[in-house]
N, C-alpha and C positions, 0 to 999 in steps of 0.2 A: 427563520431557520438560523440557530445559533452557530457560531464559528467553532468548528472542530479542530483538533490538532492531530495531524496524521504523522506516521513515521515510516521511513523506508531505509533500506541498507542498499547502497549501489551494487555491492558485489552479488546481492541475492535478488536484484530486480527481476530477472527472468523467471525465478522461481515464484516470486510474488505475483508476477503477471499471470502465471497459470492458476493460482488460487483466486486472482481477482476475476479472471474469466469464468471460473467455476461459480463463484459468488454471484457474478452479474447475472447468470442464468436463473438463479434462485430468487434474487432480491434486487429491487431497485436501489437498495442502500448498501450494495456490495462493498463500496469503499470504506463506509463507516464500519461495517461488521469486520472487514479484514483487518483494518488498521487498529480496531478495538482489541482484536485478538493478539496483535503483535505487542500492544501495551502490557500484556501478561506474560511475555517471554522472560526468561531469566535476566536478572539485573546485568550480569556480565555482558549478555548479548545486547541489551538495551543501551549500554555505553557506546556501542558501535553504530547506533542508529542517528540519523540526521533528522532534524525537525522539518516537516513539510506542511505548510499551514493551510493549503486550499485543495479542495478537490481538483480544480483545473490543472494544478501542478501535477497531481497524481495521474490524471488522464494523459497529460503530455509525456510523463515517464512511461506509461503503459504503451503509448503510441511509438515511442522510440525503441522500447524493447522489441515490439513486434517488427519494427522495421529491420532490426538486426537478427531476428530470429532465423 
């Protein structure tokens, strides 16, 4: 499995977690699908994104968001 590069925006982590949960129900590749979608967001918004290079990091982010929900 090749290395994917994912992106997230801290301020929108909670909204992203909802999308992740929706995608998870539909596909085992939910993280790849969601973060691929983010890559197609407007350039001005992409400049606010932070690189996140591993799926485990994203899972950790999701868990943290759920703890504070």
